Structures are given as C-alpha cells and as structure tokens.
N, C-alpha and C positions, 0 to 999 in steps of 0.2 A: 504494499499500500505506500510506503515511503517513497518508494522508487517510481509508484505511477503519480503520484503527488507532484516529486521533482519535474518530470515529464511535463506533467499538463502545467507546472508552473513554467515551465522554460517555453513550451508552447504558447502560452498567455503571453509570457515578454515579448517572445519574439512578434507576436499579432500585435502586441502593441507598440513595439517598436517598428515595425513595419506600418502601424496605421499612423506613428508620429510622423514618419519618415512622408508617407505619402499628402499627410497635412501640411507639412511644410513645403512640400511640391505646390501644393493651391498656394500658398501664402506666397512663394516667391513669384508665381504667375500672375497674380492678382495686379500687383504695382504696373505690370508689365501692360497689362492688358490696359489698366486706368489710363498710363501716360499714352499708349496709343491714342485711345480715344479721346484725350485732352488734346491734342493736336491733330487741326486738319479737319476744318468742318464750317459750319456757319452759326450763330449762333444770333438772338435776336432779342431787343429789348425797346422799351420804351424811352424815347429821346424828349419829348418836349411837347408842347402846343403851341399852335401858332395863336397872332392874335385873333384871328378870326376861328379859333377854338376846335380846329383841326389836329388830332393827336398824329406825329410823326414819330414813326418807328427808325429803329437803327440797326444796320446788319453788320457783323464783324465776321470777315472772312479770315480764315485760318489756315496756314498750307503746314505742310509736316515739318518743317523747320523752325516754324515757331513766327514766321514771317505775318504779321495782321496789317487790314486793311479795313478800315473802318467806314460805312455810308450809309447816310441817312435820306429817307423817301422824300424828303425837302431838296427839290431840284441836283434830286439824284447826287449830293454833295459829298465828296470825302472829306472827313472830317480830319481821319490821321491815317496816317501810312506810315509801319516802322520797316528799316532796311537795317544790315548788320553792319559795323565799322569794321578794320581793321582785326581788331580784339574779339569780335563777336556777338559784339553786343549790339542790341535792338533797339532803335530809338527811332522817335518821330521826325520826318524830314519833309511833312507839308505844313503850309501855315495853314492856320485856324485860327479860328475866334474863341478866345475862351470864356464868354458868355456866349450861350447859347442864343440869347435872343436878338445879338446881332445880325445871325443867318434869318430871320425871319422880320428882320424890320431893313432890309435893301440888301443886305450883303453888297457893300459899294466897291469891295475890292472883287469879286465875283469869287473870291475863295471855295478853289475845289471844284465846281460847279460844274455841270452839263449845259452848253452854251447852246442855244438855237433862238427862233428856226433858222436863224442866221448868223455864224458866229464871225464876229470881226464888223467893221464898218460899213454901212450903205449909205453915198452922198445924200445929203438932204432928204431921207427916209424915202425917196422916189426911187421907182424905176417902171419900164413897161413890160409887158408880156402879150406877145400877139398885138401890139398896137394898144392895149388897154393899159392906160395908166395905172397904177398903184401907190399910195402914200400911207407907210409904215410908222410906226412909234418914232418920232425925234426925242433922245432923251440924251446926247451928249454933243453938246454944243448945237449946232444946225444939222447932225447928223443921228442916224439909228445906230445903236452899239449893242449890239450881240442880242437881239430880237426884241428891243424895246422890254416891258415885262416877258422875258423871254424865259426858256425852259429852265432856267436858274431859280424861278420863283415860282415854281410850280409844284404840288404835291404829285409824284408817282408813284405807280403801283408796282410792288417789289415781289419777287417770285422768287424761292431758291429750286436751282433744278435740280431735280432730285435723279441720282445715277449718275451724274457727272463725273468724271476721274478727280477733279480737283475743283474747290468751294467757287460754285457759279452762281452768280444772282443776276436777274433779268428785270428792268425796272422797264414800265410801258408807261407810256404819257398820249392821249389823243387831243390834238390843238383843232381847235374848230374854224370851220371855216369863216374868216375874216377877223381872228382873234390876234390882236396887234394889227392889222392892218391887211395880213397875208392871206391870199385867196387858199383854197383848199382845204378839207380835213385831213391834216395831217397825222396817221398814226405811226407814231415812234417807238422802237424799245433800243435799248442800251443795256450789253451786257457786260457785266465784270467778271473776269476769270483770272485768281489767283493762282500760278503754277505753283508746283515743287522747286523752280529752279529761278525763285523768286523774281519773277515777271508778271505783272499785269497788263493783262489784256484787256481792250477795250473795243468792242462792236457796234456799232451802230448801223441800224436799219431804219428805213421809214419809206412810208408811201401814201400816196394820195390821190381824192377823187377830183382833182381840177388842177391844171398846171400852175406850178409853185417853184419857188427857189428856196433852196434848201443848204445849208453851211453848218454840221455840226463838229464841236469839237470838245474838249475838257481844260478846264482852267484850273488846275494844280497847281501851286506856286512850290516850288521845291527848293529845299535850304538842305545840304547834305551835310552840313557839319553837324545837324541834331539840337544846335543851340541856334534860337531864333534871333537871341540878342546880337550876335555875330552877321554879317551882311555877306552876300554873294558876288561878291567882287573877286574874292581870291578863288572860286571855281572855276577851272580851267575848262572851256566849252569849245566842241568841234560842231560846225554843223556842213553837211554835203552839200553844199550850195556853190554856185561860181556867178548867181545873181539875185538881187534883190529890189525891192518894188520903192522907189523912191515919194514920199509924200509931200502932200501941202499944206499950209499950213493950221488944217484941220485933220491932219494924218487921213487923208483919202489920198490912193495912188494916186500919181500923175499919168500915169499908163504907161511909164518908161519901165524896160528893165535892166536895170544898170549893174554891169561887171562889179563883183567886189572885190576886185583887183586892186590893190593901192587903196583901199579904203579902210576907215575903221571897221567895215562890214565886212572885213574878211576874214573869217572862224574856218577855211577851207584844211589848215591846222592847226590844232588845238594851242589856245592862247587862254592867259585870265581875262575874267570880263572886264575887270579893273582897269586893264592894258592901256585900251583906247577908249574908254567912257566918257571920258571928260576933254577928247581933243577938241579942238577948233573945226566945228564940221557944223554944215548946216542943217543936215539931217539929223542930227545926235539932238542940234539945240530945237527944231522940230520936236522929237519927242521925248524931248527931256532925258537921253538916253535912248537906251535900244528898247524899240517897240513899233518893228516893223516885220516885213513878212520876208522870208527869203525864198527862192525858187529853187529846187530840187536839181542838182546836175544832171543827177538819173529820173528823166521825167515821164519814165513808166509808171502804169499801176499798179507794179507788183510789192509785193511786202518786203521791204527794204530797210537797211539801217540809214539814219539820216542825222543825227546826229549823238553826242555824249556830252555826259558831263562827270568832270573828276574832281574829288575836293581831297587834296593831298593828304591834311590832318587827318581826319578820319581813315581816308583807306577807299571812301564810298566812291561808285563809281553806276552812274547810270547811263545806258543806252537806249535810244528810241528809236523804234522801229514803224513805219507806217506805210500805207498804200496812196497817200493823199500826193499832192503835187507842190507841198508848199508848208510852210513853218511861220508861226508869228513867235519871234521872240521877242518876251519882253520881260526887262530888267527891274520891273516893281518900283519905277519910276514917280508913281504916286501914289503911294504906300504915305499916310502924312504923322504917322508918330500918334492917331486918337485912339487906335485900337488896342485894347491889352493883348499880350502874347499868350500861349500856351506855355513858354518856359520863362515867365517872369517879363516885367517889364513891360513897354508895348513895341507896336512895329515900327519899323522905323523905313526910310526910304531903302530900294533895295535889300531888302531883308529876306526876298526870296525872288525867283527867276520863274517863269512861263516859258515851255515849249508848245504851242497849240498848235498841231497837225491841223491842214486846213486845206481848202482852195481858196483862190485869194479874194483880198477884200473889195468893196464894191464891184464884183464881176459882174451881176447883171446890168449895171453902166457901162461895161467895157466890153464891148465884143471881141476884143484882139485877147481874152481872158479864157480861159477854160471855163465851159458852161456849168452853172448850177443849177441849172434846170431840171424839174423833173416833172412829168407828166403821168397821165393815171396808165395803169397797166405798167408803169417801170417800178424797179425798186433800188432804193437805195442802200448801198452797203460800202460800208467802211472798217477797217480795224487801226489802230493805234497801240504797239505795246511798250509799255517802261518797262525795262529789266535793271537790276540790282544784283550790284557782285561789289568785290573789292578787288583791289592791286597795288 
C-alpha cells in the first residue's frame, strides 16, 4: 500500500507539474496575443460638437509598427500623425490646433483638411463652362480659395473598411448642385490607408451629374522636427520640377511656366528651405515666401515620386508620391502666432510646410493649363502618398 501511495503521489505530482507547465505556456502566450491586438487597426472615439450641435467623431489608424494617424469627420481633417525619428521615437509631425473649437470656428490655416471642390485659387471666383458663366464664393481678397466654405468645413461620413490588409478609413461627402456656386451634385470619397511601411496613402474619387470643375488635395502642415516651436527653414526640400507658375499680386498664376533654373525656386537638388526664402525676388515678395505651384518634370499621370523632405537633426525623411501634374509648396507664410501649438507656445510664421499635390490654380480660366473639368459619366480618381522613414 505504501508503494502504491508513493506511485500515486508521483503520478499526481507529475500531473500537477504538467498542468503547471501548460498553465505557464498559456500565460506567456496571452501577452503576445494582446500586443498583436493592440498594434494595427482603427479605434473610434467622440471628438467634440460643432456650434451647430453636430457630433464629430475621431478615428485613429494605427499600423503594426505603432505609427498613428488621427482623423476627424469634420473636414476629413488629420489632427495628428506620428513618425519615428532616428532613435525610433514616434512624435507628432503635423500642425494642428490645441483647442478643438479652432477647427470648428473657421480653421483659418486649413490645418490638416481635405480641400475641395477646387483646391487653390480661382481668379475673382469666376469661370465659364460651355459658355455659361459661374460665380463661386470669393473668400481670399478678390479671389476664391479652396472652394469657399469648402470640404474642409463640411461633416463627412466615415466608414472603416472591413477586411483591409492595413487600417483603411473611407470618408464620403456629397456636395449639392449650386453649393458655393459650383454646378453639379458632386459625390466625393476620400480614403486614408496607413500601411505597415509607414506610408499614408490618400485616394480621391468624385462623380458629378453636371459638368463641373474639381481639384482635390490635402492641406496638412508638416514639421518633421516634432517640436512645433521650431521653424521648417532647416528642412531640406527636393521637388522634381523644372518649372513653376509665377503669380500676380493676388497670387493668381500669370499663365507663364517659368524655368526654376537660376531662381530661388530651384529645388531640383535638395536644399534647406531657408537658404533662399529671404532672397530679393519679386515672386517671393508677392507670396511672402514660397506659396507657388511647381510643375513636375515627369508630366505623366502615373504614380511617381515628386518631392522629399529631410530633417537632419531628427533624421526624419518624408517622400511624396502622386499621379497629379503639380504641387503647391507653401512655407507657412501667413501663420501669424495667434493660435496655440500642440507642443506649447503659439504657431509662428513658417512653423509648418505644405506639399499640396494638385492640378494648376485657376485652370478653369486658363485654357493652356491641364483641364480640371469633370463631366457626367466620368470618374475623378487620383492618389497621393506620404511615406516616412529615417536616414
């Protein structure tokens, strides 16, 4: 009996040991599963309420590496975008308001917004289609800018795309016929995709029931330092463009395509933005710095690398890809120090830069420019990617 008891005890002890080992295996597996679940995906939260009482939602896209992009349904606005520095630290690299109300009360800088129906300027807010004149909202001196009360000030419908390989958010907005003076009911879809190689892909789609003009873009201000008290004048910029569009005193293109060679507008080889920004130049004077449209050397409508930005101190490097013919490079000249920064203090002049991929400004009035006309039965589709890395 004694031997049997010992054997039973040994069997029991062995079973307990096995049970303990199995239990430990489960315990070590659980944190790994939790970590996988934590990184990658989309989370939704309430963001705030507009003065009209409309509730706004925020969607956070996170990839497998931990990069995050915050998007709100008001204006399709990107309120935050993180990217790693050379030490692997993720920091926010896009300007945005510290106070949510500033998004709802005008967003004078167009921080992070989807821009439409027509990005950039239309002279005197006037154009003709098939001989019929149209007058759209004038909101920038004598001209129309970014569609008047444009897509940046509208509430979008958001949809998480189920089954997508990486976090994908689809935003939809339908502009009524006659909204801000534009013809046609325009159904627009903007899709944000955050890939696992730290690229933000943006696809724009639009369809109309009447002939109209369309020029969509994204208006995020980048500061790769991650410290918004610092200026972007030390960022090195390259733009693969051999021509730019000179402007008049109201920043409307004159119609000329001018070679960048021998001018402060030559970014064909990367250089610091501050190198020539204060040069004695009539175009820089008119823009208060850089606020012009560069025409890409590669005029094809294929997706191609068109620009890059490098911040040496942080090591952050951003590449821009698009199928559009041009980009508006804006060096934040009209930021006036009146709005609170997310990292303390206020945003000052040139604390952020925009690279707005698009068609030419005022194209509806300039027949020599590529057409921005969209007709019923056609589909407007374009794509831009901002890819982040270190070097």
